[in-house]
C-alpha positions in Angstrom: -227.8 86.9 -87.4 -224.8 89.3 -87.4 -225.2 92.8 -88.6 -223.4 93.4 -92.0 -220.4 95.7 -91.7 -221.8 98.2 -94.1 -224.9 98.5 -92.0 -222.8 99.0 -88.8 -220.8 101.7 -90.6 -224.0 103.5 -91.7 -225.2 103.5 -88.1 -221.8 104.8 -86.9 -221.9 107.7 -89.3 -225.5 108.5 -88.4 -224.2 108.9 -84.8 -221.7 111.5 -86.1 -224.5 113.3 -88.0 -225.2 116.1 -85.4 -223.0 119.2 -85.3 -223.0 119.3 -81.5 -221.7 115.7 -81.4 -218.9 116.6 -83.8 -218.0 119.6 -81.8 -217.9 117.6 -78.6 -215.5 115.1 -80.2 -213.4 117.9 -81.6 -213.0 119.5 -78.1 -212.2 116.1 -76.5 -209.3 115.6 -78.9 -207.3 117.9 -76.6 -208.0 115.7 -73.6 -210.8 115.0 -71.1 -213.1 117.9 -70.3 -215.8 118.4 -67.6 -219.4 119.0 -68.8 -219.4 122.6 -67.5 -216.4 123.3 -69.8 -218.1 121.7 -72.8 -221.2 123.8 -72.1 -219.2 127.0 -72.1 -217.4 126.1 -75.4 -220.3 124.7 -77.3 -223.0 127.2 -76.2 -226.0 125.0 -76.4 -228.7 124.3 -73.8 -227.6 121.9 -71.0 -230.4 119.5 -71.8 -229.4 119.4 -75.5 -225.7 118.7 -74.6 -226.8 116.0 -72.2 -228.8 114.3 -74.9 -225.9 114.5 -77.4 -223.4 113.2 -74.8 -225.8 110.3 -74.1 -225.8 109.4 -77.8 -222.0 109.5 -77.9 -221.7 107.3 -74.7 -224.2 104.7 -76.0 -222.1 104.5 -79.2 -218.9 104.1 -77.1 -217.3 107.1 -78.7 -216.7 108.8 -75.4 -216.4 107.7 -71.8 -217.6 109.5 -68.7 -216.1 109.4 -65.3 -217.3 111.1 -62.2 -215.0 113.1 -60.0 -217.2 114.2 -57.0 -220.1 116.1 -58.5 -218.2 116.7 -61.8 -218.6 114.4 -64.8 -215.6 114.4 -67.1 -215.8 113.2 -70.7 -213.0 111.7 -72.8 -212.6 110.1 -76.2 -212.9 106.3 -75.9 -210.0 105.7 -78.3 -207.5 107.9 -80.2 -209.0 106.5 -83.4 -211.9 108.9 -83.0 -209.5 111.8 -83.2 -207.8 110.3 -86.3 -211.2 110.0 -87.9 -211.9 113.7 -87.3 -208.5 114.6 -88.8 -209.2 112.4 -91.8 -212.6 114.2 -92.3 -210.8 117.5 -92.2 -208.3 116.4 -94.9 -211.1 115.1 -97.1 -213.2 118.2 -96.7 -210.3 120.6 -97.4 -209.4 118.7 -100.5 -212.9 118.3 -101.8 -214.2 121.7 -100.8 -211.4 124.2 -101.0 -213.9 127.1 -100.8 -214.6 126.1 -97.1 -213.0 128.4 -94.6 -210.4 126.3 -92.7 -211.5 128.1 -89.4 -215.1 127.1 -90.1 -213.9 123.4 -90.3 -212.7 123.7 -86.7 -209.1 124.0 -85.7 -209.3 120.7 -83.8 -211.0 118.8 -86.7 
């Protein structure tokens, strides 16, 4: 039996429900980045970043390619970046008290 679209959407948005995952997606809007660069910019433990990247990979929101010993991540589709831009527009309209910088420049 096929999964109803509303249920698939709920699961999709649950995937986006972790701040580290959102930050990774924001950073990847500017183009592919190696894991070491993501670690420097996000400032979380390597094991935590690895877990969050695995969730994003399983959900097909990001792709990973290996270049030698370096793993490089990229958004799987430009639609992910558009979704983040839409979220920023919605948040700035609904919550004008939020600091635009706190929403993330890439969001």
